[in-house]
N, C-alpha and C positions, 0 to 999 in steps of 0.2 A: 511801509509807506510813511513818508513825512507828512506834515500837515499842510504843505504848500497847496493852495487851492488851484483850480483850473484844469487839472488833468484827471481823466477817468480811465481806469482799466476796464475794457469791455470784452466779455467772452462771447465769441461769435459761433454760429452753428456750422462751423467748418473744421476740418482736421488740422488745427493749428496747435502747436505745443503749449502756447500760453496766450493769455488775453492781449489785446492790442491797446495802444494808448490813443486817446482822442481828447480834443480840447472841449472843456465844458462851456456851453453858451453863457453869455453874461446874464441872461434872464434866469438861468438856473444856478448861478453861482451861489453857494451857501445853502441851496435847497436840494440839489441832486444827492441821492443816497445810494449805497450799495443795495441791490435788489430792484432798482428801477429798470424798466425795459426801454431801450433807446434805439433809434434808427440812425445808422451811420453809413458813410461811404466806404466802399470796398471794391477795388479792382474795376473801377469804371461803373459800378452799380451801387445798389443800396441794400443793406441787410439789417435785420433786427438782432440785437444782442442784449445781454444783461450786464449791468454795471457790477463789478466785483469789488472795486476799491477806488479810493479817491486820493489825490495828491501827486507828488512827483517822486520817483525813486531817487534815493540819495546818490549824488554824483552823476546824474543823467545829464548829458550835454544839452544845452538849449537848442531847440529846433522847431520849425513850424509843424504844427500838428493839424490834421484835418479836424474840423469841429463836429460834434454831435449835431445831427440835423433836427431831431425831435425827441421828446420824451413821451412815449405812447404805450400805455395810458399814463396819465400824470400821477400815478400812485405807486407805492412800493409793492411789488408783487411778491417778493420773497423776503421774509424776515430772516434775522441773523442765523437762527438755528438751521433753517432750510439751506441757506447759503453754505453753512459749514458742512451740512450733510452732502451737498452736491460736490463740494471740494474734496470730501473724503472719497466719494464714489470715483471721481476722476483720478485721484491719487492711487487708490487701492486697486482699481481695475485697469489702470494704465490707459485711460481714455481721455481724449481732448475735452477740456472743461466745457467748451462751447457746445459740444454734442450732448454732454450730460445735461446742460441747461435746457437744450431743446427737448430732451426727453421729459424734463420736469414741466416745462411750459410750452407745449406745442403751439405753433402759430394759430391754430384754430381756436384755442382757448384764451389767448392773451388779451383780446379786445373784450372788455366787459359788456354784457348785454345791457346793463344799466347799473351805474354806480350812483347811489343816492346820498344826500346829506353831506356831512363833513368830509366823507371820503373823496368827494370830487375835488376838493381844494386841499385836503390834508395829504400827508406823505405816508401815512401808515393805515393799516386796517382799523376798523372800529373796535371798541373794547369787547372782550368776550362776553357771551351771554351769561345771564345769572344762572345759578344752579336750578335744575328742573327735576321734577319727580317722574318716575316711570308711569306713563298714562294708562298702560294696559297691565292688568294683574299678571304677575309671573306664575309659572307653574310651580307646584310644590316640589322642591328638589329632593332627590334621594339622599341617603346618608353620605355616599361618596361625593355627590355633587355639592352638598352643603359644606363638606370639609374643604373641597377645592375652592369654593367661593369664599369661605372664611379667610383662607390664606391670601386670595387675590384682594379682597376688600381691605384686609389689614395692610397690605402693601400700598394700596391706594391712599389709605388714611395717613400712612407715614410719609407719603410723597417723596420716596427715595428710589422709585423705580423698582427694578427686579425682573428676572426672567423666569417664567414657569413653563415647564413642558407638561402639557395635559395629555397623558397617554390613556386613551379610553378605547375599549373594544368597540367595534361597530355596533351602533344602536344603543350606546350607553348614555347618550344625552350630552355630548360635548357642546352642541349648539345652544342648549339652554344655559349652560355655564357662560358661554360667550355673551348671551343676551343679558343675563343678570349682572355680569361683570360690567358691561357697557352701561347698564342702568345705574350702577354704583358710581361709575365715573361721571355720568351726567349729573347725578345728584350732588356731586361736589363741584359742579361748574366746569368740568373738564370735557374734552371731546374724545371721540373714539374712532379708530380706523380699523376696519375688518377687511383683511385681504383674503382672496380666494385664488387658487392657481389658474383657473379658467372660468370664464363667465358661465359655462355650462354647469359648473359645480355650484356657482353662486346664485342660481335662479331661485331655488327654494329658500336659501338663506336670506336672500334679499326680501322675499315675500314675508318671511317671519319678522325680519327687522322692521319692515314697513307696518306690519300688523301691530307690533309692539310699540314703535316710536313715532309712527305717523310721518308728517312732512319734515320732521327734523332729520330724516335719513335720506341720502341721495346715493345713486350709483355712479360709478365712473369706470368706463372700460372702452375698448376700441370698437365694440359693436354698436355703440351709440352714434347718432348723427353728430357732426361737429357742433351744431348748435346746442345739443343736449349735453355734451361734455362741457362746453363752455358754461352753460347754466349751472351745472353741478359744481364746477370748479369755483365759480364766483360766489355761489351760495355758501360754500365752505369758507372762502376768503372773508366774506362779510359776516360770518358767524351765524348765518340763518340756518345752516345745516350743521349739526353737531356730531352726526355719525355719517361716515362715508364707507360704503361697501364697494369694493372694486378689485380688479385684477392687478397684476404686477405694477403697472405705472401709477396706480392710486397711492403708492407709498410716498409720492411727491406732492399730493394734494394738500393745500395749506389748511388743514384742520386746526381750528383755534384752540389754544390751551390744551394741547393733546395730553390725555391722561392714560389712555389704554390703546395698545396695538395688539390686535389678534391676527395670527397667521394660521388660517385653517388649512389642513392637509399640508403641514409644513414640509413634508418629505417630497412633494411633487417637483419633478424637474422643470415643469412649466414656469416656475418662478424665476428661472434663469433666462435672461435676455439673449436671443440668438445672434444679434448683431451689435456692433459697437454703438453705445457703451454696453459691454457684456456684464451687466451687474446682476446680482442675485437678489430678488425681491425680498426674500426672507432675511438675509443677512443685512441688507440695507435697512429693512424695517427695525432690526435690532439696534442699529446705530441711530436711526431717527428717534426711537424711543429713549435711548440713553441721553441724547442731546436735549430732549424735551423733559427729562425726568419722569417718563411714563412707564407704566407696567407693560410688559410683553407677555402674551399668552400664546404659546406655540401648541397647536392641537394636531393630534394624529392617532390613529389606531396602530400605525406602523411607522414610528419615527425613523427619520434618517439615522444612519449610523453615527454621523457627526453629532446630531442633537442628543442622541441617547448617551454617547460617550461624554459629552459635556455635562450631562446630568450626573453621570457616575463620578465625574471628577469634581462635582460641587459647583460648577459654573452656573448651571441651571438648577432650579428646584423642581423635582418631579412630583406631579400630582397624578393619581391613578384612579380611573373609573373601571373597575374590574368586571362589571357585569352589565347586561342589558337592562333597560328600563323595565320595571315590573317583573324582574326575575325571569324574563323570557329566555329560553335556551338558545344557544348558538345553533345555526343550521347544521343539519347532518350532511356530511360530504362523502360522496362516493367517487372513486376513481374508475373511469372507463378505460381499460387497457386496450390501446389500439393495435398492439403487436400480435396478440393471439387470444383466443378464448381462454378466460380464466375459470378455473373450477369454482363451484359454489363454495362460499365461505372463506375465500382467500382474503387476507388482510395484510396491510403493511403498517406496522406500528399502530395497530388499532384502527386503521382506516380501511373500510371495506373496498374491495376491488372486484369489478365485474368485467366480463368480456365486452370489448368495445369494437370488435371487428366490423367493418362496414364495407359496402360495395365500393369498387373503385369509382372515384368521382363524386361519391356521396359525402358531404361534410358532416352529416349528423349520424351518430351511431344508433343502432337499434334501441339501446337502453335509454339514451337521451330522448329519442322520439317517443318511447313509451311513457316517460315521465312528463313530457310535454302534453301528450294526450290526456294523461291523468289530471294534470293541473287544469286543463281547459274543462274537462268533465266536471270538476269540482268548482268551476267558475272562479278560479284563481288566475293570477297573472304570472308571467315568466319574463326573465331577462336573459338574453343570449349575448355573449361577448365573443367577438372575433376581431382582434386588433389588426385588421387588414381590410381596407376598402377595395372596391372594384369587384369584378366577377372572378377572373382567373389571374393568378399572380405571374404567370409567364405563358408565352405562346411560342411553340417550336414546330418547325417543319418536319414532318415524319419522314420525308424522303432524304434530305441532306443533313438534318440536324440543326439548321440555322435557328438561332434564338433571336427574337426581335428585341433589340436594345435601343436605348435612347441615344441619339447621335450627339447629345450635349453632355450627358452624364454617364458615369460608369455603372448603370443600373439597367435591369430589364424593364420593359414596358408592361404595364398592367392592363388586362383586357376589361373594358367596361362594355358589357353587352347591351345595355339599354341605349347607348349612343353609338353602338357599333364602331368603337374606336379603341386604339391602344394609347395609353396615356402615361406620361412620366409624372410621378407624384412629387418630384423635386423641382423641376423647371416648368412643368405643365406642357411640355411638348406633346402634340397629339398627332397620331397617324390614323386616318380614317379610311374605311372602305378597303381594307387589305384583302385582296383576292389571290395574289400570287406571291410565292416566296422570292425575295430578291436574289437568293443564292442560286436556285435551280429552276425557278419558274413553276414549281409544283403548287398545288392548292389544297393539300391535305395537312391540316394542322392539329397538333396536340395542345389542348388547353389544360395546364397543370396548376395545382394549388387552388385555394379557395379564398375569396373575399366575401364581404358582407352581401354583395349582390347575389353570389351563388347560394349562400345560405337562405336568402330571401326566396330564391327560386325553389330550393328544396322544400322549404316550409309550404310553399304554394302547392307543391306536388303531394306531400305527405299529410298536410293538415290544411286542406283547401278552405275549411270553414273558419280557420283562425284569422283573426284580424291582426296584422303585423305592421308595426312602425319601425322603419329603418333609420337609425340616427348615426350618421357619419358626416364627414366633411362635405360630401357630395349632396346629401339630402338637406343640409342645414345652411347652405350658402345664402339662400334668400333671407332677407332681413325679417326677423321675427319668427322664422320657421322653428328655431330651436325652442323658444319659449312656448309656442303653440303646441309643439310635439310633447313637451314635458307636461303641459297642462292637460292635453287630451288623454295621455296615459294615466295621469293622476285621477281623471274623472272616470276611468274605466272604459274608455272608448276603443281600447285595443287590448288584445290578449297577450301579445308578445312584443317586447321592446328589444330589437336587435340592433347592435351597434359596435363601434370601436370603443376604445378605452374611455370615452366620455360617458358611457353608461355605467361605469364602475364607481363613480365618485360622488359621494355626498347626497345622493337622492334618497328620499324616504317615501316609499310607496307601500302602504300597509297591506295591500292585496297581493304583493309579490311573494309567492311561496317557493318558486323554483328559479334557480340560476344555473345556466349551462355555460361552460367555457370550452370553446372549440379551439384546440391547439394550445393547451395550458402550458406547454413547455417551449413554445416558439420564441418567447422573449429571451430565454436563457442561452440561445444560440448566437446572440449578437456578440461581436468581438469587442467587448467593452468591460472594464472591471466592475461596473455597477450593474451589469446585466442581471445577475441573480437577485440583487436587491430590488431592482425594478419589477422583476417577475413576481417575487414574493409579495411586494406591496400591491401590485395590480390584482393578483389572485385573492389576497385577503380582503381587499376593499370590495371587489365585486361579489365575493361570497357573502359579505356583510349586508348586501341588499336584500337577501332572502329572510323571511320570517320576522319582519320588523313590526307586524301587526299581531292580532290575536292568534293567527294560525301558524303552526310551526313551519320552518323553512327547510329546504333541501337543496343541495348543490351537486352538480356533476362536472368533474374535470375530465375532459377527454385528453389523454396523454400517452406518449410512447415511453415515458420514464416514470412509472408510478412509484418507484422506490427512491427517486432523487430526493435529497433532503429538503430542497426548496418546495417541491410539490407536497411532501409529507407535512412540513411545518405549516404551509398555507392551509392544507386540508384540516389540520388539527387546530387552526387559528392560534398557533403557538409562536408568538413573537420571540419569546425568550429563547426557544430552541433555535430559531433562525439566527437571532442576534449573536449567540455564542459561537455558532459554527461559522458565520460569515466574518465575524471579527477575527477569528483564528486564521482564516484564509487571508484576510487583508494584512494581518500582522506578518504572515510569512512572506507576502509579496511586497510589503512596505508601501501599501497604498493608503489613501485617506480612509479613516480619520487619523491614521498613525503619522502621516506626513502631509504637507501641503503641496499642491501641484499648480503649475501654470503651463498652458499649452500655447506654443508659438505656432500660428497657422500661416503658412506661406501659400499664396495662390497667384496664378497668372495664366495667360494663354499659351506660353511656351514652357513645356515641361522641363526641358534642360535648364532653362534659366531659373525656374523655380527650385529645382534640385540644387543648382550651384549656390543660390542665395541661402538656402537652408544649411548647406554644408559649410559655408563661410561663417555663419553665425555659430554653428555648432563648434567649429574649430576655435573660436574665441571664448567659448564657454566650457573649458576643460573641467571635468568633474573634480570636486574636492571633498574634503570631509564634511563640509556643510551643504554643498550643492551637488546634485547629481543630474547629469544631462543624458536623456534617453533619446536616441535617434541621431539624425533625422530619418524619416521614412515616409513613404506615401501613406495617405490616410486610407482607411478601409473603403470609403467611397472616394476614389482617387481623382475623379473629374466630376465637377458639378457646374452646370450652366456654362460649359465650355472653358472652365477654369480648372487647371491642374492643381492638385492640393497635396502639400507635404506638411508634416508637423514635426516639431521638436518639443519634447516634454521635459520640463524642469521640475525637480523634486527637492524639497528641503523640509527639515523639521520645524523651522520657524518661519512665520510669515515675513518677518523683516528681511531675512536672508533672501527669500524669493523676490521680494519687492526690489531690493537693491540690484539683483541680477536682471530683472525685467527692465528696470530704469536704465541700466547700462546698455542693454541690448537696444532699447528704443533710441537712446542718444546716438549710438554708433550707426544705427540704421538711418536716422535722419541725416547724419553727416555724410554717409557713404553714397546715398542716392543710387541704389542698385538699378541696373538697366533691365530690359526685358519686361517692363511693366509688371514687376512682381510686387505684390502687396503683402505686408506683414500685419497680422492681427494678433492681439494677445487675449487669451482667455484665462483669467485667474480663477482658481477654484472651479475647474470645468465639471459639469455634471455628466459629461460624456466625452469620450475620445474618438467618436465615430466621425 
């Protein structure tokens, strides 16, 4: 941009390829800055946008521009490094800059609850807070914790950033490392950002942060009321809160003088945004830390293959916590073989195997029921994982074989017995009061598969005295329900915590001595190249919830594949075994982390139009030595919310090669304006191809 005043480029929350030009009002001439939020006219209405640059492009013809209507609020919301971060997100993930800006500053947080002092008339945030000391005494670190902290503190002192991969077994004290690293950052007058993949994971972490740092810590996530998110955002902007704990979108909160970025459970796919802009919270956090000169700490017991490979190549420094706090042993894992009764003493690579045969329709094997009864008799607690909600996973007519499917999505409906309804877990279509088969008129149905509601019913039959909490999407919809459930279980008000994958992550319940996994191998059957990695991570993480207190823990995996390498590695809590085997398979298939991927997602109401559009793009992207084009093909879930879905996958060894190909596709797509209401979305570095 030239220095000519009077013109502002404004990024708007619509799918435009670039910002639009507006005239700067005379009263703001010389005062308007990049990062201001403004109200502007657009298509007969008015919208809010963010100023990204000032001046007039060289050689632009003079023409009448519509003026900016207001600067609201009258302070700079985004300082330069955040603007640079958002520009990177838009460029790397091939997303409209205005939509990226909207993710960073949702409308609900943009109006300040109260801006005091000089900030009301000034154009920039107040100066950063002075260095502060940790108000609560930290716990005495173990030798591995102390070694890890020494490296992080050294990097903070040098103020040159750095990326650390903190690989610690479950129960090894990664959270304490986070807290003491944050205290070290605050002591130097720097802020800290702690990211968690889901707020369910962050509840206990948030409690410990508040206990350690008091009112200087705030939370930021989508489960807050808009007013609460606004208050957290502005407290960080004003420098009143120096620590922010939040989910993916918290990566954009304006923490002052950022010195430390922590990404807890860095391997979790929940860090990936599912809609445009499809950014990855972990990778975006790495860029934000680099721009701020901050230290990044990636924590996990089961690092993603990408992060572990970066550590082996020297891009990250790996810090290891090899054992549990206090030298507590890892939980003993037993495999319940659901195929047939196993003879006594059977083992698979040192892991004991028992017979797990159960009655038809019973989700719990006799062995797991026996261990549940023993845990309750000893006044211990148990966690049960089944990563499928509802009662039965499919309903079929016994007379004609008709299976009830969603009319909007290519999936079967799940039976929810409590509400006497069949429900689609993708579009929320509901079919209530089904009495007759639409195919033959019969009324005899087979209910197959098991969800968390069926396990809850089985526990009521077999352990009627047990107090059970069911934690899944259905039971935690009500505001505050999740936190209440976690607190109640922590107080010992329930014997069994039953739930989907949210029960596997990050919780520390000292009285839990038993963990049971129902369907340990179901995740591996998904048609996705990361399916085995996700299965291993989920099994390892949930197993790590057992035996974190004084009493030893035990784990039961119910499985049809007791000798599969993923099951064995998870049972042995052996990340190195899994990593070596999985990397070998990825290398053979040339999947990440060996290459970079971008998925081009085509969808629309007319399947033929969607297929034609995908084929046209594929024809222009002939594979070469640097770029490989795979497809197009229907996605595994080929219809979702009445939209037919095809995809084309691009693969390249270098991110730049991939970016250039994606940019070319998007330019040609905008120029061609394909018919049939077909939409193209780009997913760079997809975590799933489903």
